FIVEXKOL-532814 format. One record per residue (C-alpha): chain; z, x, y. Coordinates in steps of 0.1 Angstrom, whole numbers, plus 2048, in hexadecimal, padded with zeros to 3 digits. Example, Ala and Ser with C-alpha at 12.3 -4.5 7.8 and 13.67 -1.06 7.14 Angstrom:
<atoms>
 ch  pz  px  py
  A 84E 87B 7D3
  A 847 889 7F5
</atoms>
This chain:
<atoms>
 ch  pz  px  py
  A 09C 36C 88E
  A 089 353 8A2
  A 0A8 348 8B4
  A 0B0 36C 8BF
  A 08D 370 8CD
  A 090 34F 8DF
  A 0B2 35A 8ED
  A 0A3 37B 8FA
  A 085 369 909
  A 09B 350 91B
  A 0B2 36C 927
  A 095 380 934
  A 085 363 946
  A 0A7 359 956
  A 0AD 37D 961
  A 08A 37F 971
  A 08F 35E 983
  A 0B2 367 98F
  A 0A4 389 99B
  A 089 378 9AF
  A 0A1 35E 9BE
  A 0BD 377 9C5
  A 0AE 399 9CC
  A 0CE 3A7 9DA
  A 0E0 3A1 9B9
  A 0C8 3B2 9A1
  A 0E2 3CC 995
  A 0FA 3B0 98D
  A 0DF 39D 97B
  A 0D7 3BC 967
  A 0FC 3C0 95D
  A 0FC 39B 952
  A 0DD 3A1 93D
  A 0ED 3BF 92D
  A 10B 3AA 924
  A 0F6 38E 915
  A 0E1 3A7 901
  A 101 3B1 8EF
  A 100 391 8DA
  A 0DE 399 8C8
  A 0E9 3BD 8C3
  A 10A 3B1 8B5
  A 0F9 399 89D
  A 0E0 3B4 893
  A 0FD 3CC 88A
  A 10E 3B0 877
  A 0F0 3AC 861
  A 0ED 3D1 857
  A 0F4 3D8 832
  A 10F 3F2 838
  A 135 3F3 832
  A 147 3D9 846
  A 15E 3F2 856
  A 140 406 863
  A 131 3E6 870
  A 150 3DC 883
  A 154 3FF 891
  A 12F 3FF 89C
  A 132 3DD 8AC
  A 151 3E8 8BF
  A 140 408 8CB
  A 120 3F7 8D6
  A 132 3DA 8E6
  A 149 3F1 8F9
  A 12C 406 905
  A 119 3E8 912
  A 138 3D9 923
  A 13E 3FB 933
  A 11B 3FC 941
  A 11E 3D9 94F
  A 140 3E1 95E
  A 132 400 96E
  A 115 3ED 97D
  A 12C 3D3 98A
  A 144 3EC 99A
  A 127 3FF 9AA
  A 118 3DF 9B8
  A 13A 3D4 9C5
  A 13F 3F5 9D7
  A 11C 3F1 9E7
  A 124 3CE 9F3
  A 146 3D9 A01
  A 135 3F6 A14
  A 11B 3DF A22
  A 135 3C6 A2E
  A 149 3E2 A3F
  A 12A 3ED A51
  A 124 3CA A5E
  A 146 3C8 A6E
</atoms>
C-alpha cells in the first residue's frame, strides 16, 4: 500500500513540475497522468475478492475507458496545435 501511495505522490509532483515548465502542454500532461493512474486502479481491481472473470472484465472496462479518455485528450490537443500552426502560416 505504501508503494502505491509513493507512486501517486511522485506522479503528482512530476505532473505539477511538468505543468509549470511546459504550460502549453498541460492537456497532454493530464492525459499522461490518466494513463499512469491506470496502474494503481488495475492493481486495486486485481486485489478485490470477487470472481476472476468479473475482475478481468472490470479491468478491461476500466482500462479501456481510461485509454479512451487519454486518446481523446491527445487528439483534441493535436487538433488545437494543428490549427495554431495553420494560423501562423
